[in-house]
N, C-alpha and C positions, 0 to 999 in steps of 0.2 A: 738204663731203661726208663726210669722216671722221666728224664729229660726228653727222651724220644716220644713218650706218651704226651707230655705237655705240648711239644711241638705239633704232634698229630692233632690234638684237640684244637690248638690254635688255628691250624690250617683248615680244619673242618668248620670252625666258626667263621673264618674269613670267607670260605666258599659259600656258606649258608647266607651270609650277609650279602655277598655279591649276587647270589642267585635271587634273593629277595629284591635287591635294587634293580636288577635287570627286569624281573617280573613287573615291578611297579612302573618302570619306564616304558615297557612294552604295552602295558594296559592303558597308560595315560598319554602316550605319544599322539600327536595330531595325525589324523588320517591323511593319506596322500590325496591330492586333488584328482577328481574324476576326469578322464580324458576320453573324448569320443573319437573312435577310429573310423576312418573312411577308406574305402577301397578305390584305388586309382585305376581308371580304365582308359582305354584308347577311344578317341573320338575324332570326329572330322572337324577341322577348322573351317568355318563358313567363310570368314573374311578377316583380313588384317589391315590395320591402318597404322602407318608409321608417321609419327609426328616428331620432328626434330626441334620444335620450339616448346618452350616451357608452358605449362598450364597452371591454373590457380584453383585451389580448393576454396569454394565459397559456401556460405550458408544460405538456405532458402529464405530465412527471415533474419534481417539485421536492422538495428535502429541506432542511428547516431543521434544521441539525446542531448538536449540542452534545456535549461530552465526557460519557462515562458517569459520570465522577467530577468533583468540583469541585476547583479548585486555581488556582495562579498560572500565567499564561501565560509561558513561558520561550522558546518558539520559535514564530514565525509565518511559515510558508513561502509564503503566498499573499496576494494583495491583490485588491481588487475589479476585475473584468474579466479575471482570469487564467483561462485554460482548463486544466483538470486532467484527469488520467486516473483510471480506476477503481483504487482502492487507494492512490493518492498521498497522502502525509501532508499535512495542512493546518495543524495546529497541535499543540503538545506542552505539557503541563503539567509543573510541577516534580515530579520523581520520583527524586531522588537517594537517598532512603531505600529505595525499592524496588530501585533499581540495586545498592545495597549489600547488600540481602537476597539478591538474585540471585547476587552474587559469593560471599557466604558460603555459600549453598546449593550452589553449584558446587564450592567447596572441600570441603564436607562430603561431597558425592557422591564426589569423588576419594578422600577418606580411607576412606569406607565400602567403596568398591570394592577398595582395597588390602587392608583388613582381611578382606574376603570371600575374596579370592584366597589370602591366607595361611592362613585357617582351612580352606578347601577343600583346600589342599595337604596340610595336616596330617591332615585327615580321610582323604584318599586313602592317605597313608602308614600311618595307623592301621588302615585296612581291610586293607591288604596284610599288615601285621604280625599282625593277628588271624587271617587265613587261614593264615599260616605257623605260628602257634602252635597252631591247631587241628590242623594236620597233624602237628605234633610230639606233641601230646597224644594223637592217635589211635594213634601208634606207641609211646607210653609214654615218650617222652623228657622230657616235662614233665607236671606234674600237671593234671588237668582244671580245677582252680581257676584256674590261669594262663590256660587257654584261655578261661574265662568272663570273666576280668578283661580280656583282650585284646578280646573282642567288646564288653564294656561301654565300653571306651575308644574303640573305633571308633564306636559309636553316639553317644557324647557329642560326639566330634569332628564327626560328620556333622550333629548337631543345631546345633552352633555355626556350621557352614557355612551351614545353611539359615536360621538367625536373622540372620546378617549379609547374606545375600541379601535378606531382607525389608527390612533397613535400607537397602540400596541402592535398592530400589524406593521406599521412603519418601522418601529424599533426592531421587530423581528427581521424585516427586510434588510435593515442596516447590518444586523449580525451576519446575515447570509452574504452580503457584499464583502464584509471583512474576512469571512472564511474563505471566500473565493480568492481574495487577494493573498491570503496565507498559503493556499494550495498552489499558487503560482510560484511561490518561493521554494517549494519542495519538489524535487525530481524523483519520480518513482519508475520502477521497471514496468514496461507494458506487457511483458511476457516472461516466461521462464527461460533462462539462458545463462551465459557466462560473460563476465565483464572482460572484454578484450583490451580496452584502453581507458585510462582516466586522464583527462587533461585538466590540470589545476590542482592546487593544494589549498589547505585551510589558510585563510587570510588573503588569498588572491581573488581577483574580480573575474567574473564570467558574464558574458552577454549572449543573448539569443542571436542566431544567424539572421542577418537581414535578408529580405526576399531577393533571390538571384545572386547572392554573394556567399559562397561557401566558406565556412569557418570551421576550425577544429571542434568537434563535439566535446561536451563536457564528459560524457560517458558513452563508450561504444559498446553496444550490447549485441551479442550473437546467440541465436538459437542453434545449438550444436546438435539438436535431434534430427535435423535434416540438412545434409551437405551434398554438394555436387562439384564436379570438376569442370572448369571452363578453360578450354584450350583452342588455340587457332588450328585450323586444318585446310587442306586444299579443297577446292570445290569438287574436284573429280572424286574425292574419297567420301563425299557426302552421301551418295546412294548406298554405300556399303554399311552405313550405321543404321 
């Protein structure tokens, strides 16, 4: 009898554990996906068109992209099948020379700006000195020639300030030119889409397509949000569509 009671207790414990495990699984199991049901009804077929030739699924927007400048591919950020955003970089060409030119132009801009500030400070001081000298000349404390010399010095200082301000603008323009060159070495996505094909690997050279001569694009980008089917058909079937 004691052995039977022990077996009975063990069986009850096992059943209780199994019940708790089932309850836990039932409460934490993923919900089944929702399915929308539709009722099938009979209708009238207005027209049918039979096409024995194959059609092609095409995208409403497709871009066969290539860098604006030729060069060696050093960075390739995408692969076939990747989804990209508008403006996302796709690949980059070797551009260390342009990066060095940008650094040089940036330093030249800083130097020109410092020289302009110095010249403009001296021009402001010369203008104030000329005003004081003119007042002294009007009272007879200094000669009129000294007043003229002070005005000439002030004008010369101001001309130097203006010339260095022009140098600052020229240095900024040089930076803009360098940045434009760097942009030509980076290929970016013009719209949201999927990369259908990538032609080229890191270390290979790529060139833009010459006018009138089609060449394989570096990146073939497709906008999959709008698709249509292009298929040949007989002229007699055109009014049915």
